[in-house]
Steps between C-alpha positions, in 0.01 A plus 500: 500500500341844503629780722137560597606311813675813623163673526252235607473159668255388231784404265642257759158348562442454126839331463425264789159408359658422162725224636443153350437326833431598863803531726490281809538737795585348837392719792714448809258535790175544308269590790494873422206687352656748258737244350226244443273756337782617275601146404148386416437819301814415303362149450175645366710709260651174377870543571557317832407173665506515884695264727421581863752394765444514874268402783207316338231619742609863489510501120163326460339731756641803320381372162152440641485848654590650160260279304786333314458147630363370169778644283769279345824479697764259627516496879832387647425448869811509720550464872554813707863406565577488123655810344240597239745718307760225472229252401378739228852565370558126468182470294632759254844341487340160435310641202161475674443877505609802293469801732568538873276743689517627854190432706442528873863512609718764661735670254806356673352148506426520127838639401719267707430187287498707181846639575631170642793398278404136546191554284712628211246765400754777439535572129676837505746642753221622724126461550308825534137597541359718221167676546309637200295795623234714329362806673216709352696824461795340317479405133729198519523185702825517692728224628632548854770288665613363738229525763509157667834319493796741523510709817802723425628403154861568407604661172548160338166377631322809368653431160344152515168660599524712185579197281204304637269800462607549138441130430151517653411807296636348179303179554190718529572701187720799597813460289736773629355632828581824678610418856532747790715457810281653770651736754400799712689747280631517145857596585751261660593588857750321720249545788263264314668174407229389260544812284870430454428134431235596243749725324756217502251253350412744221870553425551123482210476254654773281851352509405136457124444459368214713128531410308601186339812638529875543615556859463823700593575859496619763153643439207578737147372451347827378747520211443135415126536452453863395621695196363814664714445810802462274413827323457691824828365637683554170594132502609399151397139445282374211368203703328696780136393505585207271703265718415130480666395825619626838783333691468587868802544732370264770214272594334744742468784248375265229247319717370828642465651154312199362255480790439876504428510126276193524302602807490878463574551132243241382776308324468151360796265477640153446815342639743241367839369607764530231830314479345159573476198271125482555227766485417619853195713577516688828247740646425622849235313694319836528508563124181482297378209288575716195866521601519121541336461159741742332804334657391175338452670164856637517644162601309328219626741235856479635495119510389476138743771384791315659407180316 
């Protein structure tokens, strides 16, 4: 697969469109505008087939309001007391769907069944949320994690975040990514626990590599994205301005960074959950239809690559 992916979402879209058959995507709680528009755009592109789960009236009313009532889809009407996420997971596990997608559900309500050990969805040591973000002023698309699941990840958990991020990037065409461990400053300080932990993780990678990547940290955001900032600060690192991924120290910093870059930096993104046995597309209910569409393209490419 071409490394063009690192510069543009078009390569992912082209890969998704080239798949031999549409992926059956089950939307857990499908009565949400941006998700429906993204899903049906993906259907028009030929790489997904929608399965809509939830309250029948709400879904049909939403489809009618969007002019989608005559499109092809499978409607799975469930009672209000049925957990739509669990229902959707069971469809995937039964071989009736290929991709799970978050719809009109709270983040916690979506993640609880996904992380429930009884559903046996865990494939790696840890599930993490990876966002692929492209902002106009940066040349590359950049992976950012974890911004949804891990509140205050430990050193071992951050190592799993790195592994999952590297896997996601490799599935999308980046063979040996450059990964940055985000911090406020570039020098370890005992006053800032995350800087010391970042240094420790990098030392572990040097002593006994745990992921196929170049790992740098601690390092602040300006040095991650700008060669000029590195020059002005006399920071000697060949990857500045060319990083493929950013591992954040905690959920708050990651979530804030993503939303700021999306809303104020005109960024576009897609989100997937890595470390699961099934492809899982997850976007915010306030994200655009384009972000829902791109999350499905990433899941489609990843699903086929795994096979």
